[in-house]
VODREN-952065 format. One line per 10 residues: number of its first residue (from 1); their letters; for each residue x, y, z of N, C-alpha, C, O. Coordinates in pm, whole numbers, padded with zeros to 5 digits, always signed. Layout:
N
NUM) a) X,Y,Z,X,Y,Z,X,Y,Z,X,Y,Z | ...
***
This chain:
226
1) msespqaara) +00068,-00129,-00019,+00015,-00024,+00039,+00078,+00151,-00027,+00008,+00251,-00013 | +00190,+00154,-00083,+00286,+00214,-00039,+00283,+00312,-00147,+00230,+00270,-00249 | +00330,+00447,-00152,+00295,+00506,-00247,+00399,+00486,-00382,+00508,+00431,-00367 | +00351,+00537,-00518,+00422,+00535,-00591,+00572,+00614,-00613,+00571,+00735,-00593 | +00703,+00551,-00654,+00769,+00661,-00677,+00734,+00796,-00752,+00759,+00911,-00716 | +00678,+00757,-00850,+00633,+00892,-00917,+00579,+00988,-00826,+00618,+01104,-00820 | +00482,+00936,-00752,+00374,+01012,-00624,+00497,+01072,-00550,+00506,+01191,-00579 | +00589,+01035,-00472,+00680,+01050,-00400,+00753,+01183,-00459,+00750,+01298,-00416 | +00836,+01115,-00600,+00940,+01246,-00663,+00850,+01366,-00669,+00895,+01476,-00639 | +00700,+01347,-00714,+00625,+01479,-00704,+00604,+01569,-00597,+00589,+01690,-00610
11) laqwlvavpt) +00602,+01500,-00482,+00549,+01550,-00389,+00710,+01645,-00349,+00711,+01766,-00329 | +00829,+01558,-00344,+00897,+01633,-00307,+00956,+01758,-00414,+01023,+01848,-00364 | +00928,+01758,-00554,+00933,+01862,-00601,+00819,+01964,-00569,+00845,+02080,-00602 | +00716,+01947,-00521,+00647,+02063,-00504,+00662,+02092,-00380,+00586,+02176,-00332 | +00769,+02026,-00293,+00750,+02131,-00130,+00867,+02177,-00178,+00920,+02236,-00084 | +00930,+02183,-00264,+01101,+02234,-00301,+01024,+02371,-00362,+01036,+02474,-00296 | +00954,+02373,-00472,+00934,+02444,-00561,+00805,+02545,-00495,+00784,+02657,-00543 | +00745,+02506,-00412,+00618,+02617,-00338,+00664,+02606,-00221,+00613,+02497,-00195 | +00725,+02635,-00123,+00793,+02688,+00015,+00640,+02702,+00088,+00548,+02754,+00026 | +00621,+02648,+00234,+00500,+02678,+00325,+00562,+02746,+00413,+00652,+02684,+00469
21) pvtesaagtr) +00541,+02896,+00457,+00422,+02982,+00369,+00535,+03012,+00283,+00656,+02989,+00289 | +00467,+03065,+00209,+00513,+03180,+00116,+00583,+03326,+00164,+00515,+03407,+00226 | +00676,+03343,+00142,+00756,+03456,+00193,+00775,+03588,+00099,+00773,+03706,+00132 | +00793,+03531,-00022,+00843,+03636,-00140,+00756,+03640,-00250,+00727,+03526,-00286 | +00715,+03709,-00302,+00687,+03730,-00490,+00749,+03630,-00591,+00840,+03551,-00564 | +00691,+03643,-00703,+00706,+03589,-00784,+00830,+03675,-00824,+00932,+03609,-00849 | +00837,+03782,-00832,+00956,+03889,-00877,+01042,+03913,-00771,+01094,+04023,-00755 | +01069,+03769,-00661,+01151,+03807,-00576,+01190,+03900,-00447,+01286,+03887,-00371 | +01100,+03987,-00447,+01055,+04053,-00374,+00964,+04047,-00211,+00842,+04033,-00224 | +01024,+04058,-00046,+00964,+03970,+00031,+00822,+03995,+00029,+00779,+04035,-00079
31) lnkrgretra) +00753,+03982,+00109,+00555,+04001,+00101,+00577,+04051,+00240,+00621,+03988,+00336 | +00527,+04207,+00232,+00464,+04291,+00375,+00353,+04236,+00400,+00320,+04166,+00304 | +00265,+04233,+00496,+00125,+04206,+00500,+00049,+04229,+00421,-00020,+04142,+00367 | +00039,+04411,+00382,-00039,+04423,+00261,-00007,+04306,+00117,-00097,+04290,+00034 | +00087,+04254,+00107,+00152,+04168,+00020,+00059,+04042,+00008,-00008,+03992,-00082 | +00086,+04013,+00141,+00042,+03874,+00147,-00106,+03842,+00161,-00156,+03731,+00145 | -00189,+03989,+00203,-00313,+03968,+00184,-00378,+03984,+00068,-00488,+03938,+00036 | -00297,+04058,+00001,-00325,+04041,-00185,-00312,+03919,-00223,-00397,+03869,-00298 | -00210,+03852,-00182,-00198,+03726,-00260,-00339,+03618,-00216,-00415,+03559,-00293 | -00339,+03619,-00079,-00470,+03564,-00028,-00581,+03572,-00086,-00638,+03475,-00135
41) rlldvaiqcl) -00630,+03705,-00088,-00723,+03743,-00183,-00739,+03732,-00305,-00851,+03768,-00340 | -00658,+03688,-00409,-00629,+03678,-00518,-00654,+03485,-00532,-00718,+03437,-00625 | -00603,+03415,-00440,-00634,+03284,-00463,-00755,+03246,-00368,-00785,+03130,-00343 | -00807,+03333,-00328,-00944,+03316,-00251,-01029,+03336,-00389,-01075,+03229,-00428 | -01057,+03434,-00461,-01109,+03466,-00576,-01084,+03347,-00673,-01165,+03269,-00724 | -00955,+03354,-00682,-00937,+03197,-00776,-01011,+03088,-00788,-01054,+03032,-00889 | -01026,+03056,-00640,-01083,+02922,-00625,-01185,+02966,-00622,-01254,+02888,-00687 | -01269,+03076,-00575,-01462,+03085,-00570,-01455,+03093,-00732,-01533,+03022,-00795 | -01360,+03182,-00807,-01395,+03151,-00973,-01415,+02993,-01040,-01517,+02940,-01083 | -01301,+02952,-01031,-01295,+02773,-01076,-01391,+02699,-00982,-01398,+02583,-01024
51) aegssepvsa) -01487,+02717,-00847,-01560,+02648,-00820,-01697,+02678,-00869,-01770,+02581,-00885 | -01757,+02824,-00903,-01861,+02848,-00915,-01934,+02823,-01077,-02042,+02864,-01117 | -01829,+02740,-01152,-01852,+02673,-01275,-01926,+02791,-01366,-02040,+02752,-01391 | -01907,+02890,-01410,-02012,+02980,-01486,-01961,+02938,-01621,-01864,+02863,-01630 | -02008,+02974,-01702,-01973,+02970,-01852,-01815,+03087,-01858,-01705,+03036,-01878 | -01824,+03188,-01846,-01728,+03272,-01862,-01581,+03218,-01789,-01572,+03191,-01669 | -01482,+03210,-01876,-01386,+03144,-01865,-01308,+03188,-01774,-01297,+03310,-01760 | -01236,+03097,-01692,-01111,+03128,-01568,-00992,+03232,-01636,-00939,+03176,-01731 | -00951,+03336,-01616,-00843,+03375,-01620,-00777,+03459,-01542,-00824,+03518,-01444 | -00652,+03465,-01590,-00598,+03557,-01484,-00618,+03720,-01498,-00576,+03807,-01421
61) nriakesgvt) -00687,+03737,-01608,-00771,+03899,-01596,-00871,+03935,-01533,-00899,+04044,-01483 | -00940,+03808,-01538,-01075,+03764,-01459,-01070,+03801,-01314,-01122,+03892,-01250 | -00989,+03696,-01281,-00876,+03722,-01142,-00874,+03823,-01089,-00927,+03843,-00979 | -00812,+03908,-01157,-00800,+04049,-01136,-00847,+04148,-01151,-00816,+04254,-01096 | -00944,+04126,-01241,-01078,+04196,-01221,-01176,+04200,-01088,-01234,+04299,-01044 | -01177,+04047,-01028,-01290,+04076,-00962,-01221,+04090,-00809,-01300,+04110,-00716 | -01088,+04080,-00780,-00999,+04112,-00725,-00958,+04244,-00647,-00919,+04280,-00536 | -01001,+04308,-00804,-00973,+04481,-00762,-00844,+04513,-00751,-00805,+04593,-00666 | -00731,+04431,-00873,-00593,+04458,-00879,-00574,+04449,-01036,-00661,+04398,-01107 | -00476,+04492,-01078,-00432,+04472,-01213,-00355,+04346,-01263,-00287,+04299,-01172
71) wgtvqhqfgd) -00346,+04277,-01381,-00270,+04188,-01453,-00130,+04184,-01352,-00067,+04089,-01303 | -00112,+04338,-01345,+00031,+04351,-01346,+00099,+04283,-01175,+00206,+04231,-01144 | -00050,+04325,-01085,-00033,+04216,-00958,-00024,+04119,-00989,+00088,+04070,-00970 | -00124,+04034,-01049,-00087,+03870,-01063,+00019,+03842,-01061,+00066,+03787,-00962 | +00099,+03874,-01178,+00248,+03846,-01236,+00338,+03890,-01118,+00411,+03810,-01060 | +00328,+04032,-01080,+00432,+03981,-00957,+00405,+03905,-00869,+00492,+03825,-00835 | +00291,+03906,-00809,+00261,+03752,-00708,+00322,+03631,-00743,+00394,+03555,-00678 | +00256,+03626,-00917,+00297,+03480,-00931,+00398,+03435,-01089,+00457,+03337,-01134 | +00377,+03533,-01115,+00480,+03532,-01249,+00422,+03492,-01360,+00420,+03586,-01438 | +00364,+03379,-01414,+00306,+03315,-01460,+00175,+03238,-01444,+00114,+03255,-01339
81) mdglwvavvt) +00127,+03160,-01531,-00008,+03102,-01554,+00035,+02979,-01418,-00012,+02961,-01305 | +00149,+02908,-01498,+00148,+02804,-01393,+00181,+02851,-01258,+00156,+02778,-01163 | +00241,+02982,-01238,+00271,+03004,-01113,+00177,+03013,-01022,+00182,+02987,-00902 | +00053,+03071,-01118,-00065,+03089,-01055,-00165,+02968,-00996,-00239,+02964,-00898 | -00138,+02888,-01083,-00203,+02744,-01062,-00170,+02685,-00978,-00248,+02623,-00906 | -00009,+02688,-00957,+00054,+02584,-00809,+00024,+02656,-00717,+00012,+02592,-00613 | -00001,+02791,-00705,-00035,+02841,-00596,-00182,+02784,-00573,-00208,+02700,-00486 | -00255,+02828,-00642,-00410,+02769,-00623,-00430,+02597,-00564,-00513,+02559,-00482 | -00348,+02533,-00620,-00331,+02375,-00606,-00313,+02382,-00439,-00392,+02340,-00355 | -00185,+02447,-00420,-00134,+02454,-00301,-00222,+02497,-00197,-00235,+02440,-00089
91) eiharswaqn) -00292,+02622,-00242,-00373,+02631,-00111,-00526,+02587,-00051,-00586,+02613,+00053 | -00567,+02474,-00224,-00649,+02422,-00192,-00605,+02287,-00053,-00668,+02249,+00046 | -00472,+02251,-00106,-00368,+02141,-00023,-00375,+02200,+00128,-00397,+02130,+00227 | -00356,+02321,+00130,-00395,+02353,+00302,-00503,+02361,+00335,-00525,+02313,+00447 | -00554,+02387,+00304,-00698,+02410,+00338,-00785,+02310,+00391,-00855,+02313,+00492 | -00762,+02182,+00265,-00741,+02045,+00291,-00721,+02027,+00435,-00812,+02020,+00518 | -00563,+02019,+00465,-00523,+01948,+00560,-00554,+02033,+00660,-00558,+01977,+00769 | -00584,+02175,+00661,-00613,+02255,+00786,-00746,+02170,+00843,-00767,+02147,+00962 | -00807,+02139,+00762,-00935,+02082,+00834,-00932,+01923,+00893,-01016,+01872,+00966 | -00822,+01868,+00845,-00814,+01722,+00884,-00650,+01698,+00937,-00590,+01594,+00908
101) pgpwpaltgs) -00585,+01813,+01023,-00448,+01791,+01036,-00383,+01651,+01104,-00266,+01621,+01082 | -00460,+01578,+01179,-00365,+01445,+01224,-00334,+01496,+01383,-00370,+01597,+01445 | -00258,+01390,+01416,-00268,+01286,+01395,-00358,+01243,+01394,-00440,+01306,+01462 | -00420,+01102,+01319,-00558,+01020,+01287,-00560,+00936,+01415,-00448,+00899,+01453 | -00667,+00897,+01490,-00680,+00772,+01535,-00679,+00649,+01467,-00722,+00637,+01353 | -00611,+00521,+01560,-00642,+00419,+01461,-00785,+00401,+01490,-00857,+00441,+01582 | -00816,+00290,+01330,-00969,+00238,+01311,-00975,+00114,+01349,-00905,+00022,+01309 | -01077,+00112,+01443,-01145,-00025,+01425,-01239,-00068,+01356,-01282,-00177,+01394 | -01299,-00016,+01250,-01423,-00066,+01193,-01428,-00166,+01084,-01320,-00210,+01042 | -01535,-00207,+01034,-01513,-00318,+00966,-01465,-00304,+00793,-01483,-00200,+00731
111) lrervqaaid) -01424,-00385,+00753,-01402,-00367,+00588,-01491,-00272,+00529,-01453,-00163,+00486 | -01621,-00315,+00527,-01747,-00268,+00460,-01753,-00095,+00532,-01755,+00007,+00463 | -01755,-00099,+00658,-01738,+00059,+00723,-01652,+00142,+00653,-01686,+00253,+00611 | -01520,+00086,+00636,-01399,+00165,+00584,-01421,+00214,+00451,-01421,+00334,+00427 | -01445,+00095,+00334,-01465,+00103,+00253,-01588,+00234,+00211,-01571,+00315,+00119 | -01676,+00232,+00277,-01783,+00328,+00241,-01727,+00463,+00313,-01764,+00569,+00262 | -01641,+00470,+00428,-01589,+00582,+00472,-01539,+00651,+00313,-01597,+00742,+00254 | -01430,+00585,+00273,-01370,+00592,+00167,-01452,+00667,+00050,-01440,+00782,+00008 | -01528,+00576,+00014,-01611,+00631,-00101,-01670,+00784,-00040,-01655,+00883,-00112 | -01728,+00798,+00076,-01794,+00888,+00124,-01728,+01041,+00116,-01774,+01149,+00079
121) svwiylette) -01579,+00992,+00178,-01508,+01091,+00173,-01478,+01163,+00066,-01479,+01285,+00075 | -01443,+01094,-00067,-01418,+01158,-00210,-01539,+01244,-00276,-01527,+01343,-00348 | -01668,+01178,-00230,-01825,+01248,-00264,-01862,+01354,-00201,-01946,+01427,-00253 | -01806,+01385,-00074,-01828,+01483,-00006,-01748,+01606,-00058,-01792,+01719,-00080 | -01586,+01545,-00079,-01504,+01629,-00131,-01505,+01691,-00243,-01442,+01796,-00251 | -01572,+01644,-00347,-01610,+01696,-00462,-01692,+01776,-00476,-01696,+01834,-00585 | -01801,+01813,-00359,-01871,+01883,-00335,-01883,+02059,-00320,-01951,+02158,-00345 | -01705,+01988,-00233,-01719,+02137,-00133,-01634,+02243,-00249,-01599,+02213,-00363 | -01623,+02315,-00211,-01538,+02470,-00279,-01452,+02420,-00338,-01445,+02432,-00460 | -01360,+02348,-00265,-01202,+02320,-00291,-01233,+02226,-00391,-01214,+02261,-00507
131) graltalrtl) -01283,+02099,-00365,-01333,+01985,-00463,-01355,+02074,-00572,-01263,+02089,-00652 | -01492,+02152,-00592,-01509,+02214,-00742,-01405,+02284,-00815,-01377,+02288,-00935 | -01354,+02340,-00706,-01236,+02437,-00777,-01123,+02366,-00845,-01074,+02403,-00952 | -01091,+02273,-00784,-00981,+02156,-00824,-01029,+02076,-00969,-00949,+02058,-01061 | -01189,+02028,-00973,-01188,+01953,-01078,-01189,+02058,-01192,-01140,+02031,-01302 | -01248,+02183,-01165,-01280,+02278,-01305,-01095,+02323,-01338,-01052,+02328,-01453 | -01020,+02346,-01236,-00886,+02329,-01317,-00831,+02235,-01359,-00720,+02245,-01412 | -00882,+02141,-01348,-00828,+01974,-01447,-00865,+02015,-01566,-00790,+02019,-01664 | -01001,+02053,-01566,-01063,+02063,-01679,-01011,+02194,-01781,-01023,+02191,-01904 | -00961,+02290,-01717,-00909,+02404,-01822,-00770,+02360,-01861,-00720,+02411,-01961
141) lppqrsdiia) -00702,+02270,-01789,-00565,+02244,-01837,-00576,+02114,-01929,-00679,+02047,-01926 | -00462,+02076,-02018,-00483,+02023,-02162,-00517,+01887,-02086,-00503,+01877,-01964 | -00550,+01814,-02142,-00633,+01709,-02147,-00496,+01563,-02088,-00491,+01505,-01980 | -00427,+01550,-02184,-00331,+01468,-02147,-00220,+01517,-02058,-00184,+01634,-02068 | -00158,+01431,-01966,-00083,+01464,-01818,+00039,+01492,-01923,+00095,+01594,-01884 | +00094,+01450,-02024,+00228,+01500,-02063,+00268,+01645,-02121,+00369,+01715,-02114 | +00115,+01660,-02192,+00101,+01826,-02222,+00116,+01913,-02068,+00200,+02001,-02053 | +00009,+01868,-01950,+00033,+01954,-01877,+00175,+01968,-01792,+00189,+02062,-01713 | +00267,+01884,-01810,+00373,+01849,-01730,+00482,+01926,-01836,+00594,+01953,-01794 | +00443,+01959,-01976,+00552,+02063,-02056,+00498,+02202,-02044,+00575,+02296,-02061
151) eyprtaaalt) +00353,+02225,-02012,+00315,+02354,-02029,+00330,+02405,-01889,+00390,+02513,-01885 | +00289,+02353,-01764,+00237,+02398,-01636,+00348,+02266,-01583,+00308,+02155,-01548 | +00474,+02306,-01586,+00554,+02206,-01502,+00538,+02175,-01316,+00548,+02077,-01242 | +00514,+02293,-01303,+00510,+02285,-01136,+00352,+02281,-01097,+00312,+02226,-00994 | +00282,+02332,-01172,+00106,+02285,-01140,+00104,+02141,-01139,+00037,+02078,-01057 | +00181,+02084,-01235,+00172,+01911,-01264,+00223,+01852,-01178,+00187,+01742,-01137 | +00326,+01923,-01133,+00400,+01836,-01012,+00304,+01819,-00842,+00303,+01735,-00752 | +00228,+01957,-00872,+00120,+01999,-00757,+00023,+01904,-00744,+00012,+01837,-00641 | -00043,+01893,-00831,-00162,+01770,-00887,-00120,+01663,-00873,-00213,+01583,-00862 | +00014,+01599,-00867,+00079,+01409,-00870,+00074,+01443,-00716,+00050,+01352,-00637
161) arehdwiegf) +00100,+01596,-00663,+00114,+01522,-00496,+00007,+01563,-00443,+00012,+01582,-00321 | -00109,+01586,-00508,-00238,+01606,-00432,-00304,+01447,-00454,-00398,+01408,-00385 | -00237,+01359,-00565,-00245,+01182,-00527,-00225,+01158,-00387,-00299,+01095,-00312 | -00106,+01221,-00359,-00061,+01176,-00257,-00108,+01139,-00099,-00076,+01060,-00010 | -00197,+01239,-00120,-00327,+01323,+00004,-00410,+01161,-00016,-00418,+01080,+00077 | -00460,+01139,-00138,-00550,+01012,-00168,-00488,+00913,-00107,-00541,+00858,-00010 | -00356,+00872,-00159,-00285,+00769,-00094,-00282,+00740,+00049,-00318,+00640,+00111 | -00238,+00837,+00081,-00175,+00829,+00267,-00364,+00845,+00341,-00398,+00804,+00452 | -00429,+00894,+00269,-00593,+00891,+00357,-00657,+00714,+00321,-00711,+00638,+00401 | -00633,+00697,+00209,-00680,+00545,+00211,-00579,+00437,+00244,-00626,+00323,+00241
171) dylmngldld) -00479,+00444,+00267,-00395,+00366,+00392,-00394,+00362,+00466,-00358,+00261,+00526 | -00447,+00505,+00542,-00490,+00491,+00667,-00603,+00426,+00680,-00592,+00326,+00750 | -00730,+00452,+00630,-00846,+00404,+00640,-00817,+00259,+00600,-00932,+00224,+00573 | -00739,+00149,+00577,-00746,+00038,+00533,-00664,-00033,+00609,-00665,-00155,+00624 | -00561,+00083,+00680,-00457,+00005,+00766,-00503,-00098,+00909,-00586,-00080,+00998 | -00411,-00203,+00883,-00444,-00309,+00996,-00552,-00427,+00930,-00589,-00528,+00990 | -00585,-00394,+00812,-00676,-00520,+00774,-00608,-00626,+00685,-00544,-00571,+00596 | -00604,-00722,+00681,-00555,-00832,+00616,-00611,-00893,+00509,-00693,-00985,+00514 | -00549,-00820,+00373,-00601,-00789,+00233,-00494,-00806,+00192,-00390,-00805,+00258 | -00507,-00828,+00066,-00432,-00857,-00107,-00364,-00732,-00086,-00439,-00651,-00032
181) pdklyqvrcl) -00250,-00688,-00109,-00205,-00549,-00129,-00244,-00517,-00292,-00288,-00409,-00333 | -00225,-00599,-00347,-00257,-00585,-00495,-00391,-00536,-00533,-00396,-00447,-00618 | -00527,-00593,-00470,-00631,-00553,-00481,-00630,-00440,-00390,-00690,-00343,-00437 | -00587,-00423,-00290,-00597,-00292,-00215,-00523,-00190,-00303,-00583,-00083,-00299 | -00385,-00185,-00402,-00368,-00124,-00483,-00468,-00066,-00582,-00482,+00053,-00608 | -00542,-00179,-00639,-00623,-00173,-00796,-00758,-00088,-00728,-00802,+00007,-00793 | -00822,-00125,-00599,-00881,-00067,-00513,-00922,+00095,-00509,-01026,+00161,-00509 | -00761,+00122,-00506,-00762,+00276,-00453,-00708,+00360,-00555,-00701,+00481,-00536 | -00651,+00287,-00707,-00705,+00359,-00813,-00811,+00383,-00903,-00811,+00479,-00980 | -00939,+00267,-00893,-01016,+00272,-00893,-01156,+00361,-00853,-01251,+00390,-00926
191) lpaavrglsn) -01129,+00397,-00696,-01205,+00459,-00619,-01248,+00578,-00684,-01366,+00593,-00714 | -01174,+00650,-00704,-01163,+00807,-00701,-01244,+00867,-00845,-01323,+00960,-00863 | -01182,+00765,-00937,-01272,+00791,-01054,-01417,+00722,-01052,-01499,+00774,-01127 | -01453,+00632,-00991,-01591,+00581,-00971,-01655,+00699,-00932,-01724,+00771,-01004 | -01626,+00716,-00808,-01705,+00835,-00737,-01727,+00983,-00822,-01823,+01060,-00828 | -01582,+00984,-00887,-01622,+01113,-00947,-01720,+01099,-01072,-01795,+01185,-01117 | -01708,+01018,-01099,-01833,+00946,-01189,-01971,+01006,-01177,-02038,+01087,-01242 | -01991,+00908,-01032,-02114,+00947,-00992,-02182,+01066,-00933,-02302,+01085,-00914 | -02065,+01150,-00906,-02052,+01310,-00884,-02123,+01411,-01012,-02208,+01500,-01002 | -02034,+01346,-01160,-02065,+01406,-01243,-02215,+01361,-01279,-02262,+01432,-01369
201) erelgfttel) -02290,+01276,-01241,-02434,+01228,-01233,-02493,+01312,-01186,-02596,+01360,-01233 | -02435,+01348,-01075,-02535,+01450,-00977,-02525,+01580,-01009,-02617,+01658,-00987 | -02420,+01614,-01059,-02427,+01754,-01140,-02522,+01739,-01231,-02615,+01819,-01221 | -02531,+01636,-01345,-02621,+01634,-01455,-02725,+01633,-01393,-02787,+01737,-01416 | -02774,+01568,-01327,-02899,+01524,-01240,-02958,+01438,-01328,-03080,+01456,-01337 | -02896,+01311,-01425,-02997,+01218,-01458,-02993,+01112,-01397,-03050,+01012,-01442 | -02938,+01111,-01302,-02922,+00957,-01217,-02967,+01014,-01112,-02900,+01110,-01076 | -03107,+00974,-01016,-03178,+00999,-00899,-03115,+00866,-00767,-03113,+00884,-00645 | -03080,+00768,-00825,-03061,+00657,-00695,-02936,+00690,-00678,-02875,+00594,-00725 | -02861,+00765,-00641,-02692,+00779,-00633,-02675,+00744,-00515,-02563,+00702,-00486
211) dvarrtlada) -02778,+00748,-00410,-02762,+00675,-00242,-02746,+00521,-00311,-02630,+00484,-00291 | -02800,+00450,-00361,-02823,+00338,-00414,-02686,+00291,-00479,-02620,+00190,-00454 | -02664,+00388,-00566,-02554,+00364,-00655,-02421,+00332,-00571,-02330,+00252,-00591 | -02447,+00434,-00464,-02284,+00440,-00396,-02304,+00335,-00297,-02197,+00296,-00249 | -02414,+00273,-00250,-02396,+00150,-00188,-02365,+00037,-00227,-02320,-00053,-00156 | -02394,+00029,-00392,-02381,-00088,-00461,-02208,-00063,-00510,-02135,-00150,-00557 | -02182,+00043,-00491,-01989,+00076,-00530,-01959,+00005,-00436,-01917,-00107,-00461 | -01973,+00052,-00292,-01904,-00025,-00205,-01938,-00185,-00164,-01863,-00258,-00100 | -02044,-00213,-00207,-02054,-00370,-00218,-01990,-00467,-00300,-01969,-00586,-00276 | -01955,-00386,-00419,-01870,-00456,-00508,-01714,-00453,-00451,-01638,-00550,-00446
221) lvayls) -01687,-00332,-00414,-01532,-00323,-00382,-01532,-00423,-00218,-01438,-00500,-00199 | -01618,-00412,-00135,-01601,-00513,-00039,-01585,-00666,-00101,-01500,-00743,-00056 | -01655,-00696,-00184,-01655,-00837,-00218,-01545,-00883,-00328,-01538,-00997,-00372 | -01462,-00777,-00364,-01383,-00784,-00435,-01264,-00806,-00315,-01205,-00914,-00311 | -01237,-00717,-00233,-01143,-00755,-00143,-01154,-00806,-00041,-01064,-00795,+00042 | -01281,-00885,-00015,-01263,-00989,+00078,-01210,-01148,+00029,-01194,-01236,+00113
***
């Protein structure tokens, strides 16, 4: 149930590329209180714009306009679009971990309860502001991972590092169970995509029995792991 070497490398690259907390702008100037407040406002607006899912494209100019600043301010803070998007992903990561900082207690629930908890965690997260924003950002970026790496290398590393969050959370939920590690790995890969598909149905409104669908998914995964 260990993370992949690729995810570990991406996490390391991301932590080096995006120090926390950020103390300097992309221009290399030290951020004073006003600069930090401007950066925080820009990130909050960017996340809100992504999450709301309007027909208007989410661009640096739109984020600057809705934040009450110029494009030059965005450029000063983040450099380019890669700098902006990696900062957005980093902020989403920080908000997510602030809600669940750990250390986490040991689990004693059944396999069924833990699988259901894993499904529910993804299901709930995708409906949050941060979850919706991350989904929208992935839609904005090129569809092929190789193209994201070429055009937005730091953002690509940050998105891969977000997968580390899922790996760590899933491993925590399944810790202590005597299960086939290969099957656990396969379920860990499948589950987010499966729940994301159900979440898409939630957005489209075509399927009404989504609670039944989630329970059926849990039943199928438990049967496969048992």
